[in-house]
FIVOTOR-738937 format. One line per 2 residues: number of its first residue (from 1); for each residue y, x, z of C-alpha. Coordinates in nm, 3 decimals, always signed. Layout:
<recs>
NUM = Y X Z ~ ... $
</recs>
This chain:
<recs>
1 = +14.794 +9.049 +10.990 ~ +14.712 +9.400 +10.866 $
3 = +14.379 +9.413 +10.683 ~ +14.246 +9.686 +10.912 $
5 = +14.258 +9.438 +11.203 ~ +14.152 +9.126 +11.013 $
7 = +13.819 +8.953 +11.084 ~ +13.544 +9.000 +10.827 $
9 = +13.289 +8.736 +10.729 ~ +12.956 +8.774 +10.552 $
11 = +12.703 +8.534 +10.407 ~ +12.331 +8.602 +10.385 $
13 = +12.052 +8.401 +10.229 ~ +11.681 +8.461 +10.190 $
15 = +11.371 +8.264 +10.099 ~ +11.000 +8.344 +10.116 $
17 = +10.693 +8.148 +10.015 ~ +10.446 +8.054 +10.287 $
19 = +10.083 +8.163 +10.257 ~ +9.777 +8.175 +10.480 $
21 = +9.672 +8.502 +10.637 ~ +10.024 +8.618 +10.724 $
23 = +10.192 +8.601 +11.066 ~ +10.489 +8.367 +11.088 $
25 = +10.767 +8.586 +11.227 ~ +11.119 +8.442 +11.257 $
27 = +11.402 +8.624 +11.428 ~ +11.154 +8.881 +11.557 $
29 = +10.944 +8.613 +11.731 ~ +10.589 +8.535 +11.619 $
31 = +10.546 +8.161 +11.584 ~ +10.193 +8.020 +11.602 $
33 = +10.143 +7.862 +11.261 ~ +9.866 +7.873 +11.001 $
35 = +10.103 +8.000 +10.730 ~ +10.346 +8.289 +10.723 $
37 = +10.616 +8.417 +10.489 ~ +10.492 +8.649 +10.217 $
39 = +10.684 +8.966 +10.141 ~ +10.677 +9.343 +10.112 $
41 = +10.783 +9.390 +10.475 ~ +10.692 +9.158 +10.763 $
43 = +10.891 +8.897 +10.563 ~ +11.104 +8.786 +10.860 $
45 = +11.328 +8.569 +10.646 ~ +11.568 +8.504 +10.936 $
47 = +11.630 +8.873 +11.006 ~ +11.664 +8.939 +10.633 $
49 = +11.937 +8.678 +10.589 ~ +12.110 +8.786 +10.910 $
51 = +12.104 +9.153 +10.810 ~ +12.246 +9.068 +10.467 $
53 = +12.527 +8.868 +10.627 ~ +12.620 +9.165 +10.850 $
55 = +12.604 +9.412 +10.563 ~ +12.811 +9.181 +10.344 $
57 = +13.080 +9.135 +10.608 ~ +13.103 +9.513 +10.640 $
59 = +13.130 +9.561 +10.263 ~ +12.803 +9.755 +10.252 $
61 = +12.506 +9.746 +10.014 ~ +12.266 +9.456 +10.054 $
63 = +11.921 +9.457 +10.213 ~ +11.737 +9.485 +9.880 $
65 = +11.939 +9.791 +9.782 ~ +11.900 +9.969 +10.116 $
67 = +11.536 +9.871 +10.175 ~ +11.389 +9.803 +9.831 $
69 = +11.065 +9.611 +9.807 ~ +10.972 +9.866 +9.539 $
71 = +10.975 +10.145 +9.798 ~ +10.637 +10.199 +9.968 $
73 = +10.815 +10.321 +10.285 ~ +10.906 +9.960 +10.364 $
75 = +10.557 +9.812 +10.308 ~ +10.482 +9.596 +10.614 $
77 = +10.799 +9.725 +10.784 ~ +10.930 +9.548 +11.091 $
79 = +11.250 +9.367 +10.990 ~ +11.401 +9.454 +11.329 $
81 = +11.430 +9.807 +11.188 ~ +11.646 +9.675 +10.902 $
83 = +11.872 +9.494 +11.149 ~ +11.894 +9.802 +11.372 $
85 = +11.993 +10.016 +11.073 ~ +12.262 +9.762 +10.979 $
87 = +12.396 +9.761 +11.335 ~ +12.420 +10.141 +11.322 $
89 = +12.617 +10.117 +10.998 ~ +12.852 +9.862 +11.159 $
91 = +12.907 +10.096 +11.452 ~ +12.986 +10.383 +11.214 $
93 = +13.246 +10.161 +11.046 ~ +13.382 +10.065 +11.391 $
95 = +13.295 +9.697 +11.347 ~ +13.151 +9.462 +11.608 $
97 = +12.961 +9.138 +11.564 ~ +13.159 +8.847 +11.710 $
99 = +12.937 +8.553 +11.617 ~ +12.654 +8.447 +11.388 $
101 = +12.543 +8.108 +11.264 ~ +12.198 +8.058 +11.112 $
103 = +12.025 +7.768 +10.939 ~ +11.647 +7.780 +10.895 $
105 = +11.536 +7.545 +10.617 ~ +11.169 +7.447 +10.616 $
107 = +10.948 +7.147 +10.674 ~ +10.698 +7.350 +10.879 $
109 = +10.689 +7.516 +11.125 ~ +10.929 +7.324 +11.345 $
111 = +11.202 +7.552 +11.478 ~ +11.311 +7.356 +11.786 $
113 = +11.030 +7.476 +12.019 ~ +11.118 +7.841 +11.942 $
115 = +11.495 +7.811 +11.910 ~ +11.586 +7.951 +12.251 $
117 = +11.336 +8.239 +12.230 ~ +11.477 +8.337 +11.890 $
119 = +11.835 +8.316 +12.018 ~ +11.746 +8.529 +12.322 $
121 = +11.584 +8.790 +12.099 ~ +11.883 +8.794 +11.862 $
123 = +12.114 +8.831 +12.161 ~ +11.932 +9.153 +12.254 $
125 = +11.913 +9.284 +11.898 ~ +12.282 +9.217 +11.830 $
127 = +12.406 +9.302 +12.181 ~ +12.585 +8.968 +12.169 $
129 = +12.613 +8.684 +12.419 ~ +12.369 +8.408 +12.336 $
131 = +12.647 +8.148 +12.317 ~ +12.779 +8.337 +12.011 $
133 = +12.451 +8.285 +11.826 ~ +12.388 +7.944 +11.674 $
135 = +12.052 +7.853 +11.522 ~ +11.967 +7.527 +11.352 $
137 = +11.644 +7.407 +11.197 ~ +11.669 +7.174 +10.898 $
139 = +11.393 +7.013 +10.699 ~ +11.385 +6.936 +10.329 $
141 = +11.217 +6.605 +10.410 ~ +10.917 +6.706 +10.200 $
143 = +11.118 +6.857 +9.916 ~ +11.004 +7.215 +9.954 $
145 = +10.715 +7.250 +10.197 ~ +10.577 +7.576 +10.054 $
147 = +10.860 +7.804 +10.160 ~ +11.108 +7.892 +10.429 $
149 = +11.473 +7.977 +10.366 ~ +11.757 +8.091 +10.590 $
151 = +12.133 +8.088 +10.548 ~ +12.332 +8.317 +10.777 $
153 = +12.702 +8.368 +10.840 ~ +12.834 +8.658 +11.046 $
155 = +13.184 +8.722 +11.177 ~ +13.287 +9.082 +11.250 $
157 = +13.598 +9.230 +11.405 ~ +13.723 +9.588 +11.393 $
159 = +13.691 +9.776 +11.721 $
</recs>
């Protein structure tokens, strides 16, 4: 298979501590919870990991390079904007998202009640059928209750 037609895969990972006084936004959906991820932007750990997986699959710079937490322009930024920028870069490289698989790792909040809403939102943001978006919630069984982490894998194909 010629490399210009070969599938491309990317891995993303992110983790944020949970603190009071911050909204808990995952996959662009606000989840009612007394704690939220802390970060320079809105700290949507799911969109951060997903965006990094897409950028990685495309061979592009990572999220922290493109949207540095040292840059005041990104203070309290909506992470959907990061994903949208990544999707534009994929389009410029003539790459399309084929599927994504995400694992949210936290003891709280529980992901199951919000799983379908997050998948529906990601379907819109990625312009991808919902059955090509997998989302799993995993606990640490008390091993790391003060943070939330996400692993993301994305598969891209050339257009």
